[in-house]
C-alpha positions as CSV (number, residue, x, y, z in Angstrom):
1,M,6.8,5.6,-11.9
2,S,8.8,2.6,-13.3
3,I,9.9,-0.3,-11.2
4,K,13.5,0.8,-11.4
5,S,12.6,4.4,-10.4
6,A,10.6,3.1,-7.4
7,L,13.5,1.0,-6.2
8,G,15.9,3.9,-6.7
9,E,13.6,6.2,-4.7
10,S,13.5,3.7,-1.8
11,W,17.3,3.5,-1.9
12,N,17.5,7.3,-1.9
13,R,15.2,7.5,1.1
14,L,17.5,5.0,2.9
15,G,20.4,7.4,2.2
16,G,22.4,5.1,-0.1
17,L,25.7,3.6,0.8
18,G,26.3,5.8,3.8
19,A,23.1,4.7,5.4
20,E,23.8,1.1,4.7
21,L,27.2,1.3,6.5
22,S,25.5,3.1,9.4
23,Y,22.9,0.4,9.5
24,R,25.6,-2.4,9.6
25,T,27.4,-0.6,12.4
26,W,24.2,-0.1,14.3
27,L,23.5,-3.8,14.1
28,L,26.9,-4.7,15.6
29,T,26.5,-2.2,18.5
30,G,23.2,-3.5,19.8
31,G,20.7,-2.7,17.0
32,A,20.2,-6.3,16.2
33,Q,17.9,-6.6,19.1
34,A,15.8,-3.6,18.3
35,R,12.0,-3.8,17.8
36,L,9.7,-1.5,15.9
37,E,6.7,-0.6,18.0
38,R,3.2,0.2,16.6
39,P,4.1,0.6,13.0
40,I,1.5,2.0,10.6
41,F,0.9,0.3,7.3
42,I,-1.1,1.9,4.5
43,I,-2.6,-0.6,2.1
44,G,-5.0,-0.8,-0.8
45,C,-5.3,-2.1,-4.3
46,P,-2.6,-0.5,-6.6
47,R,-3.8,2.8,-8.2
48,S,-6.2,3.5,-5.3
49,G,-4.5,6.6,-4.1
50,T,-2.2,5.0,-1.6
51,T,0.9,7.0,-2.8
52,V,-0.7,10.4,-2.2
53,A,-2.2,9.1,1.0
54,V,1.1,8.2,2.5
55,E,2.8,11.3,1.2
56,L,0.4,13.5,3.1
57,F,0.2,11.2,6.1
58,G,4.0,11.3,6.3
59,R,3.9,15.1,6.6
60,H,3.0,14.6,10.2
61,P,5.9,15.8,12.4
62,E,6.0,12.6,14.4
63,V,6.1,10.2,11.4
64,A,9.0,8.6,9.6
65,N,7.9,7.5,6.1
66,L,9.7,4.7,4.2
67,S,7.3,3.5,1.5
68,E,7.3,0.7,-1.0
69,A,10.7,-0.7,0.2
70,Q,10.2,-3.9,-1.9
71,E,13.9,-4.8,-1.5
72,I,13.5,-4.8,2.3
73,W,10.2,-6.7,2.4
74,D,11.4,-9.3,-0.1
75,P,15.2,-9.2,-0.8
76,R,15.2,-12.3,-2.9
77,H,12.1,-12.2,-5.1
78,H,10.8,-8.6,-5.2
79,L,11.6,-8.3,-9.0
80,D,10.5,-11.8,-10.0
81,P,7.3,-11.4,-12.1
82,E,6.3,-14.9,-11.2
83,A,6.6,-14.5,-7.5
84,D,3.5,-14.8,-5.3
85,H,2.7,-11.6,-3.4
86,H,0.3,-13.3,-1.0
87,W,2.1,-14.3,2.2
88,T,0.7,-16.1,5.2
89,A,1.6,-16.0,8.9
90,E,3.1,-19.5,8.5
91,Q,5.7,-18.2,6.1
92,V,7.3,-15.9,8.6
93,R,10.9,-16.9,9.4
94,P,12.9,-15.6,12.4
95,E,15.4,-13.9,10.0
96,D,12.5,-12.1,8.3
97,T,11.2,-10.8,11.6
98,R,14.7,-9.6,12.5
99,R,15.3,-7.9,9.2
100,L,11.9,-6.1,9.1
101,H,12.1,-4.9,12.6
102,T,15.7,-3.7,12.5
103,R,15.5,-2.1,9.0
104,F,12.4,-0.2,9.7
105,E,13.4,0.7,13.3
106,F,16.7,1.9,12.0
107,H,14.9,4.2,9.6
108,R,12.6,5.5,12.3
109,R,15.5,6.4,14.6
110,R,17.6,7.9,11.8
111,Q,14.7,10.2,11.0
112,G,14.2,11.0,14.7
113,R,10.5,10.4,14.6
114,A,8.2,8.7,17.1
115,R,6.3,6.5,14.6
116,F,7.0,4.7,11.4
117,V,4.7,4.4,8.3
118,N,5.1,2.2,5.2
119,K,2.9,2.1,2.2
120,N,3.0,-1.0,0.0
121,P,0.0,-2.3,-2.0
122,R,1.5,-5.8,-1.8
123,S,0.9,-5.6,1.9
124,S,-2.8,-5.8,1.1
125,V,-2.4,-9.5,0.6
126,R,0.1,-9.9,3.4
127,I,-2.0,-8.8,6.4
128,D,-1.6,-12.1,8.2
129,Y,2.1,-12.1,7.6
130,I,2.5,-8.5,8.8
131,R,0.4,-9.2,12.0
132,A,2.7,-12.2,12.8
133,V,5.8,-9.9,12.5
134,F,4.2,-6.8,14.0
135,P,1.4,-7.8,16.4
136,D,0.8,-4.2,17.4
137,A,0.6,-2.8,13.8
138,R,-2.0,-0.4,12.7
139,I,-3.6,-1.0,9.2
140,I,-5.0,1.8,7.2
141,H,-6.9,0.7,4.1
142,V,-7.5,3.1,1.2
143,V,-10.5,2.1,-0.9
144,R,-11.4,3.6,-4.4
145,D,-14.1,3.0,-6.9
146,G,-13.0,-0.3,-8.7
147,R,-13.7,1.1,-12.1
148,A,-11.4,4.0,-11.6
149,V,-8.7,1.6,-10.3
150,A,-9.1,-0.7,-13.2
151,H,-8.8,2.1,-15.7
152,S,-5.7,3.5,-14.0
153,L,-4.1,0.0,-13.9
154,L,-4.8,-0.4,-17.6
155,R,-3.4,3.0,-18.5
156,E,-0.3,2.6,-16.4
157,V,0.6,-0.8,-18.0
158,R,0.1,0.6,-21.5
159,R,2.5,3.5,-20.9
160,T,5.2,1.7,-18.9
161,G,7.2,-0.7,-21.0
162,E,8.5,-2.7,-18.1
163,R,5.0,-3.6,-17.0
164,Q,3.9,-4.9,-20.4
165,G,3.8,-8.7,-20.8
166,V,4.2,-9.2,-17.0
167,P,1.4,-10.8,-15.0
168,F,-0.8,-8.1,-13.6
169,G,1.8,-5.5,-14.7
170,N,3.9,-6.6,-11.7
171,F,1.5,-4.7,-9.5
172,C,0.2,-6.5,-6.5
173,K,-1.1,-9.9,-7.4
174,P,-4.1,-11.4,-5.6
175,P,-4.0,-14.8,-3.9
176,D,-4.3,-17.6,-6.5
177,W,-3.4,-15.1,-9.2
178,R,-2.7,-17.7,-11.8
179,T,-6.3,-18.7,-11.9
180,L,-7.3,-15.0,-12.5
181,L,-5.2,-14.5,-15.7
182,R,-7.4,-13.4,-18.6
183,E,-6.8,-12.6,-22.2
184,D,-9.1,-9.5,-21.8
185,P,-7.0,-7.0,-19.8
186,V,-10.2,-5.2,-18.6
187,E,-11.5,-8.4,-17.1
188,Q,-8.2,-9.1,-15.4
189,A,-8.0,-5.6,-13.9
190,A,-11.5,-5.9,-12.7
191,L,-10.7,-9.2,-11.0
192,Q,-7.5,-7.8,-9.6
193,W,-9.3,-5.0,-7.7
194,R,-12.2,-7.3,-6.6
195,E,-9.9,-10.0,-5.2
196,I,-7.5,-7.7,-3.4
197,V,-10.1,-5.6,-1.8
198,R,-12.2,-8.6,-0.8
199,F,-9.1,-10.2,0.8
200,V,-8.6,-7.1,3.0
201,L,-12.3,-6.8,3.9
202,D,-12.5,-10.4,4.9
203,R,-10.0,-9.6,7.6
204,R,-11.6,-6.5,9.1
205,A,-13.3,-8.4,11.9
206,A,-10.1,-10.2,13.0
207,L,-8.2,-6.9,12.9
208,G,-10.8,-5.1,15.0
209,A,-9.5,-1.8,16.5
210,S,-6.2,-2.2,14.5
211,Y,-8.0,-1.5,11.2
212,H,-9.1,1.8,9.7
213,Q,-10.6,2.4,6.3
214,F,-11.3,5.5,4.2
215,R,-12.4,6.2,0.7
216,Y,-10.2,7.9,-1.9
217,E,-13.2,10.0,-2.9
218,D,-13.7,11.4,0.6
219,F,-9.9,11.9,0.9
220,C,-9.8,14.1,-2.2
221,E,-12.9,16.1,-1.0
222,N,-11.5,16.8,2.4
223,P,-8.0,15.4,3.1
224,R,-7.7,17.2,6.4
225,A,-10.8,15.7,7.9
226,V,-9.9,12.2,6.6
227,L,-6.3,12.3,7.9
228,Q,-7.4,13.8,11.2
229,R,-9.4,10.6,11.8
230,A,-6.4,8.5,10.5
231,Y,-4.0,10.3,12.8
232,E,-6.3,9.7,15.8
233,F,-6.7,6.1,14.9
234,S,-2.9,5.7,14.8
235,G,-2.4,7.4,18.1
236,L,-0.9,10.5,16.6
237,R,-1.8,14.0,17.7
238,A,-4.3,15.6,15.2
239,D,-3.9,19.2,16.3
240,E,-4.0,22.4,14.2
241,E,-0.2,22.3,13.6
242,A,-0.3,18.8,12.1
243,L,-3.4,19.4,10.0
244,A,-2.1,22.8,8.7
245,R,0.6,20.9,6.7
246,L,-2.2,19.3,4.6
247,P,-4.0,20.7,1.5
248,K,-7.7,21.5,1.9
249,R,-8.6,19.6,-1.2
250,L,-7.2,17.3,-3.9
251,D,-8.1,16.9,-7.5
252,S,-9.9,13.6,-8.0
253,Q,-9.2,11.7,-11.1
254,N,-12.2,9.4,-10.8
255,F,-14.0,10.9,-13.8
256,Q,-11.4,9.5,-16.2
257,W,-12.9,6.0,-16.5
258,K,-16.3,7.3,-17.5
259,V,-14.9,9.2,-20.5
260,S,-12.1,6.9,-21.5
261,L,-13.6,3.4,-21.4
262,L,-15.9,1.9,-24.0
263,P,-19.5,1.0,-22.9
264,E,-18.7,-2.7,-23.2
265,Q,-15.6,-2.3,-21.0
266,I,-17.7,-0.5,-18.4
267,E,-20.2,-3.4,-18.6
268,T,-17.4,-5.9,-17.9
269,L,-16.3,-3.9,-14.9
270,N,-19.8,-3.6,-13.5
271,R,-20.4,-7.3,-14.1
272,I,-17.3,-8.4,-12.2
273,Q,-17.1,-5.7,-9.5
274,G,-20.8,-4.8,-9.1
275,A,-21.5,-6.7,-5.9
276,L,-18.5,-5.3,-4.1
277,L,-19.0,-1.8,-5.5
278,A,-22.5,-1.9,-4.1
279,E,-21.3,-3.2,-0.7
280,L,-18.8,-0.3,-0.6
281,G,-21.4,2.3,-1.5
282,Y,-20.5,3.0,-5.1
283,P,-23.5,3.4,-7.4
284,L,-23.4,1.4,-10.6
């Protein structure tokens, strides 16, 4: 999906102009003080399966899904290819807290659901920021074999003109991304996955019971079992009615990198990602 399409999809989910007018009216009639409780954020390096994960997670009858929403997270710089995606807790401003709480809470109420979920890969490097805005947030991290992720990143940049010539294809940029720019796109994609995933994993201990992780590969094999655990972690009912809305299996695309990448490209990925792949249980 192109950047413009993603933005258009988010706008359509908000309901366009009518929803914007409703939102403004709601703010004037008491909504400005609203707070979003226990939001759920699905994160992961881009091309890790977060889109299908949130689409299926959002089928739960108690969940309102508004994903990506870049223009809500970052109204001023979301289209700037030079913008930093890594945000810290110290960067939170009162107006940001108000905007995020009221925008997302408005969407939850408009959908008439008990809970709210947002998927945005850029949130992977904004965990500290998110926790400062939403102290009771639940974080669900989708992990995928880094070689499959790198291959998917490279393919998506090649076939999407808007992403070509833009740092990291305007996908989520890791902290200190300027030091990670490389002439070799394979090396850069390998570093992108490694640095984003490592950033999240380094925060697991601090997140404690607010953090849940699952692998894309397990998700494809048995989405019902994986999302049952994710629902339970989120405080959602995981009964037969909720699980029946989910497919029993998904087609994994993890084989693509093995047949599409050259041996020297695979060697580059293994060299850069090897230690973290092994830590996550992926054989080299």
